[in-house]
C-alpha positions as CSV (number, residue, x, y, z in Angstrom):
1,M,-11.6,22.0,-16.3
2,H,-14.9,23.9,-15.7
3,F,-13.8,24.4,-12.1
4,L,-10.9,26.4,-13.3
5,K,-12.6,28.3,-16.0
6,N,-15.4,29.4,-13.7
7,R,-12.8,31.1,-11.6
8,G,-11.1,32.9,-14.4
9,F,-8.0,30.8,-14.2
10,V,-6.4,29.1,-17.3
11,H,-3.8,26.6,-16.5
12,S,-0.7,27.2,-18.7
13,H,0.9,24.6,-20.8
14,A,1.7,24.5,-18.2
15,S,22.4,-4.8,-1.7
16,E,23.2,-4.9,-5.6
17,I,26.8,-5.7,-6.3
18,T,27.1,-2.8,-8.7
19,P,25.0,0.3,-8.0
20,V,22.6,0.9,-10.8
21,A,23.9,4.5,-11.4
22,A,27.4,3.2,-11.8
23,Y,26.2,0.4,-14.1
24,E,24.3,2.8,-16.3
25,R,27.2,5.2,-16.5
26,R,29.5,2.3,-17.6
27,R,27.0,1.1,-20.2
28,D,26.7,4.5,-21.7
29,M,30.5,4.8,-21.9
30,L,30.7,1.5,-23.7
31,K,28.1,2.8,-26.2
32,L,30.3,5.8,-26.9
33,L,33.4,3.6,-27.4
34,A,31.5,1.5,-29.8
35,T,30.7,4.5,-32.0
36,G,34.2,6.0,-31.8
37,A,32.8,9.1,-30.1
38,A,34.4,8.6,-26.7
39,G,37.6,10.5,-27.4
40,A,35.7,13.7,-28.1
41,T,33.5,13.4,-25.1
42,L,35.8,12.2,-22.3
43,A,36.3,15.7,-21.0
44,A,32.6,16.4,-21.0
45,W,31.9,13.1,-19.3
46,A,34.4,14.0,-16.5
47,G,32.5,17.3,-16.2
48,R,29.3,15.4,-15.7
49,D,30.8,13.4,-12.9
50,A,31.9,16.7,-11.3
51,L,28.4,18.0,-11.5
52,A,27.4,15.5,-8.8
53,Q,29.6,17.4,-6.4
54,V,27.9,20.7,-7.0
55,A,29.2,24.0,-5.8
56,R,26.7,25.7,-3.6
57,P,25.7,29.2,-4.8
58,N,26.5,30.8,-1.4
59,K,23.1,32.4,-1.1
60,L,21.6,30.5,1.9
61,A,22.8,28.4,4.8
62,A,24.8,25.3,3.8
63,L,23.2,21.9,4.0
64,A,25.6,19.2,2.9
65,G,24.7,15.7,2.0
66,A,26.7,12.6,1.1
67,R,26.2,11.1,-2.3
68,S,23.2,8.8,-2.2
69,A,23.7,5.0,-2.7
70,V,20.0,4.5,-3.5
71,A,19.6,2.9,-6.9
72,G,18.5,5.6,-9.4
73,A,19.1,8.5,-7.1
74,V,21.8,10.2,-9.1
75,T,21.3,11.0,-12.8
76,M,24.3,12.2,-14.8
77,E,22.3,14.7,-16.9
78,K,23.4,18.3,-16.9
79,L,22.0,20.2,-14.0
80,T,19.5,23.0,-14.4
81,P,21.1,26.3,-13.4
82,Y,20.3,27.5,-9.9
83,V,18.8,30.7,-11.2
84,D,16.3,28.8,-13.2
85,V,15.5,26.3,-10.4
86,T,14.8,29.1,-8.0
87,G,13.2,31.5,-10.5
88,Y,10.7,29.3,-12.3
89,N,8.3,27.7,-9.9
90,N,4.8,26.4,-9.3
91,F,3.8,27.4,-5.8
92,Y,0.3,28.8,-6.1
93,E,0.2,30.1,-2.5
94,F,2.5,32.8,-3.8
95,G,0.9,33.3,-7.3
96,T,0.0,31.5,-10.5
97,D,2.8,32.8,-12.7
98,K,6.1,31.0,-12.7
99,S,7.9,34.1,-11.6
100,D,5.5,34.9,-8.8
101,P,7.0,32.6,-6.0
102,A,10.5,34.1,-6.4
103,Q,9.0,37.6,-6.1
104,N,6.5,36.9,-3.3
105,A,7.8,34.1,-1.1
106,H,10.1,36.3,1.0
107,T,7.2,36.8,3.3
108,L,7.3,33.1,4.3
109,K,8.6,32.5,7.9
110,T,10.4,29.2,8.1
111,R,11.4,29.4,11.8
112,P,10.0,28.2,14.1
113,W,8.6,25.3,12.1
114,T,7.0,22.0,13.2
115,V,5.6,19.0,11.4
116,T,2.8,17.1,13.1
117,I,2.6,13.3,12.5
118,E,-0.8,11.9,13.3
119,G,-3.4,9.3,12.3
120,E,-2.8,5.6,12.1
121,V,0.6,5.5,13.8
122,K,1.7,4.0,17.1
123,K,4.0,7.0,17.9
124,P,2.3,10.3,16.9
125,K,4.7,13.2,17.3
126,V,5.2,16.8,16.6
127,F,8.7,17.2,15.2
128,D,10.6,20.5,15.5
129,L,12.5,21.3,12.3
130,D,15.8,20.7,14.0
131,E,14.7,17.2,15.0
132,L,13.8,16.4,11.5
133,L,17.1,17.7,10.2
134,K,18.9,15.2,12.5
135,L,16.6,12.3,12.1
136,A,18.6,10.6,9.4
137,P,21.9,11.3,7.5
138,M,21.5,13.8,4.7
139,E,22.0,12.7,1.1
140,E,22.6,14.5,-2.2
141,R,20.3,13.2,-4.9
142,I,20.2,14.5,-8.5
143,Y,16.6,13.9,-9.7
144,R,14.8,14.9,-12.8
145,L,11.7,16.9,-12.1
146,R,8.9,16.8,-14.7
147,C,5.9,19.1,-14.4
148,V,2.5,18.4,-15.9
149,E,2.7,21.6,-18.0
150,G,5.4,20.0,-20.1
151,W,8.6,21.4,-18.6
152,S,11.4,19.7,-16.7
153,M,14.5,20.3,-14.7
154,V,17.5,18.4,-13.2
155,I,18.0,19.4,-9.6
156,P,20.5,18.4,-6.9
157,W,18.3,17.9,-3.8
158,V,19.4,17.3,-0.2
159,G,17.4,15.2,2.2
160,Y,16.7,11.6,3.1
161,S,14.1,8.9,2.2
162,L,10.7,9.5,3.7
163,S,10.8,5.9,4.9
164,E,13.3,7.0,7.6
165,L,10.6,9.1,9.2
166,I,7.9,6.6,8.6
167,K,9.8,3.9,10.4
168,K,10.2,6.2,13.5
169,V,6.5,6.7,13.9
170,E,5.5,3.1,13.3
171,P,2.3,3.1,11.2
172,T,-0.5,0.6,12.2
173,G,-1.9,-2.0,9.9
174,N,-4.7,0.4,9.0
175,A,-2.3,2.9,7.4
176,K,-2.9,2.5,3.7
177,Y,-2.1,6.0,2.5
178,V,0.0,9.0,3.6
179,E,-1.5,12.5,3.4
180,F,0.7,15.6,3.3
181,V,-0.8,18.9,4.4
182,T,1.0,22.1,3.6
183,L,1.0,25.5,5.2
184,A,-1.9,27.8,4.3
185,D,-1.2,31.1,6.0
186,P,-2.9,34.1,4.3
187,K,-0.6,36.4,6.3
188,T,2.5,35.1,4.7
189,M,1.1,33.5,1.6
190,P,-0.7,36.2,-0.4
191,F,-2.6,33.8,-2.7
192,V,-4.0,31.6,0.0
193,G,-7.7,32.3,-0.1
194,S,-7.8,32.6,-3.9
195,R,-10.4,30.4,-5.6
196,V,-7.9,28.6,-7.8
197,L,-7.6,25.7,-5.4
198,E,-9.0,24.4,-2.1
199,W,-6.7,25.4,0.8
200,P,-4.6,24.0,2.5
201,Y,-2.9,22.3,-0.4
202,V,-3.1,18.5,0.2
203,E,-1.3,15.7,-1.5
204,G,-1.1,12.0,-0.9
205,L,0.6,8.7,-1.6
206,R,-0.1,5.0,-1.3
207,M,1.9,3.5,1.6
208,D,4.2,1.5,-0.7
209,E,4.9,4.6,-2.7
210,A,5.7,6.6,0.4
211,M,8.1,3.8,1.6
212,H,10.0,3.6,-1.7
213,P,13.6,4.7,-1.3
214,L,13.3,7.3,-4.0
215,S,10.6,9.2,-2.1
216,L,12.6,12.0,-0.7
217,L,11.9,14.3,2.3
218,S,13.9,17.3,1.1
219,F,15.3,20.2,3.1
220,G,17.7,21.7,0.5
221,L,19.0,21.9,-3.0
222,Y,22.4,22.8,-4.5
223,G,24.0,22.2,-1.1
224,E,21.9,24.8,0.7
225,V,18.7,25.0,2.6
226,L,15.6,25.3,0.4
227,P,14.8,28.7,-0.8
228,N,11.3,29.8,0.2
229,Q,10.0,29.7,-3.3
230,S,11.1,26.0,-3.6
231,G,9.1,24.8,-0.7
232,A,11.1,25.7,2.4
233,P,11.8,24.5,4.9
234,V,10.7,20.9,4.1
235,R,9.0,19.3,1.1
236,M,8.5,16.1,-0.7
237,V,10.3,15.2,-4.0
238,L,8.8,12.3,-6.0
239,P,10.9,12.1,-9.2
240,W,8.6,9.6,-11.1
241,K,5.5,11.7,-10.6
242,Y,4.5,15.1,-12.0
243,G,5.8,18.0,-9.9
244,F,2.5,19.0,-8.2
245,K,2.5,15.7,-6.3
246,S,5.6,16.9,-4.3
247,G,4.0,19.0,-1.6
248,K,5.9,22.1,-0.4
249,S,6.2,23.7,3.1
250,I,4.7,20.7,4.8
251,V,3.2,21.1,8.3
252,K,1.4,17.8,8.8
253,I,1.7,14.2,7.7
254,R,-1.3,12.0,8.3
255,F,-1.5,8.2,8.0
256,V,-5.0,7.2,6.8
257,E,-7.0,4.2,5.7
258,K,-8.7,5.7,2.7
259,E,-7.3,7.5,-0.3
260,P,-7.1,11.2,0.6
261,G,-8.6,13.9,-1.5
262,T,-5.8,15.9,-3.1
263,A,-5.7,19.5,-4.2
264,W,-5.6,19.2,-8.0
265,N,-7.7,16.1,-8.1
266,K,-10.5,18.0,-6.3
267,A,-10.1,21.0,-8.6
268,A,-10.2,19.0,-11.9
269,K,-10.6,15.2,-11.4
270,N,-10.6,14.5,-15.2
271,E,-7.2,16.3,-15.6
272,Y,-5.3,15.4,-12.5
273,G,-5.5,11.8,-11.1
274,F,-4.4,10.6,-7.7
275,Y,-1.3,8.8,-9.0
276,S,-0.1,11.4,-11.5
277,N,2.8,9.2,-12.6
278,V,4.8,10.7,-15.5
279,N,3.4,8.8,-18.6
280,P,4.0,9.9,-22.2
281,N,1.1,7.7,-23.2
282,V,-1.5,9.4,-21.2
283,D,-2.1,13.0,-22.4
284,H,-3.5,15.8,-20.3
285,P,-7.0,16.6,-21.8
286,R,-5.6,19.9,-23.2
287,W,-2.1,19.0,-24.3
288,S,0.2,16.1,-25.1
289,Q,2.6,14.6,-22.5
290,A,4.7,12.9,-25.1
291,T,7.5,15.5,-25.1
292,E,8.9,18.0,-22.6
293,R,11.0,21.2,-22.6
294,R,14.1,21.3,-20.4
295,I,14.3,24.6,-18.6
296,G,17.7,26.3,-19.2
297,E,18.3,24.7,-22.6
298,D,18.6,27.3,-25.3
299,G,15.4,29.2,-24.5
300,L,11.8,28.7,-25.5
301,F,12.6,27.4,-29.0
302,A,14.9,24.6,-27.9
303,K,14.0,21.2,-29.4
304,K,11.8,19.3,-27.1
305,R,12.9,15.9,-25.8
306,P,10.8,12.7,-25.4
307,T,9.1,12.2,-22.1
308,L,10.3,9.0,-20.4
309,M,7.9,6.5,-18.7
310,F,7.9,7.2,-15.0
311,N,10.2,10.1,-15.9
312,G,13.0,7.6,-16.5
313,Y,12.6,5.8,-13.1
314,E,10.7,2.8,-14.5
315,A,13.3,0.3,-13.4
316,Q,13.0,1.5,-9.8
317,V,9.3,2.1,-9.4
318,G,7.5,0.2,-12.2
319,Q,6.8,-2.8,-10.0
320,L,4.7,-0.6,-7.7
321,Y,2.0,-0.5,-10.5
322,A,2.3,-4.0,-11.8
323,G,-1.1,-5.2,-13.2
324,M,-2.7,-1.7,-13.0
325,D,-4.3,0.0,-15.9
326,L,-2.2,3.2,-16.0
327,K,-4.6,5.0,-18.3
328,K,-7.4,4.4,-15.9
329,N,-5.2,4.9,-12.8
330,Y,-3.6,8.1,-14.1
């Protein structure tokens, strides 16, 4: 906290037989039938199903993906409007206000683009963006995104599991962690060089987290390529962790033996842990994490909703942290 205050920056509140998604949808419908409410909500339910086949906004190049079969990869919650998804962002390379990235990120050049894979791998490689786009079949995944400041969104992402890339480069037995290094170009990113964070922005995962099917290497949202302000042209999406863990505009992925130092953990270790799993029982030192505000829901005065453990993905990822003290390993 002192690190940030000294720089004049105040962080704002800021193989299953039945796929799990289908099972959960069926279970919820049975609950509705039991309460007699189903008749009034059938049309709305059909509309929710239709949301999974989202219409692209026709603003950027199309990037289609088939509906994902990964357990937990499709939530049936109402999608956050595209205008909110792309207009309310954390991307400090383009400014610290939520509206800054949408205003400033037009300077980012996403072609040509390469991602270097190095470290403890048998097959290090520099991937051109087009190679990455063709590396595995694209999927559409509707994930909740929960940010540490207390706001959330529901976004239809396009990409594939990071494990697809990891398998191609064959990590060695020494690879215990994966480090993500993002672009830090002061010519195209006007806030790189500011004293808010150490640049480049670095994030990391334990290897089993990186290999989890929900860990998404994303190239698009709403059926189109990523807008610059959303982390173009390639970013991570980790739906059970706070949003800052999902590095944007990635240029390097390193496989390492020791836990990598990450941007926010370096800036304020007591506030931002390495794991940063969404946990309503572990408050940020300056505000509660028990509730959240869904962006796009009736403005700033909308009733807050309870924060879900692991952002609602506990059934899928909880086993990764079995036996761990989640208050100590926050």
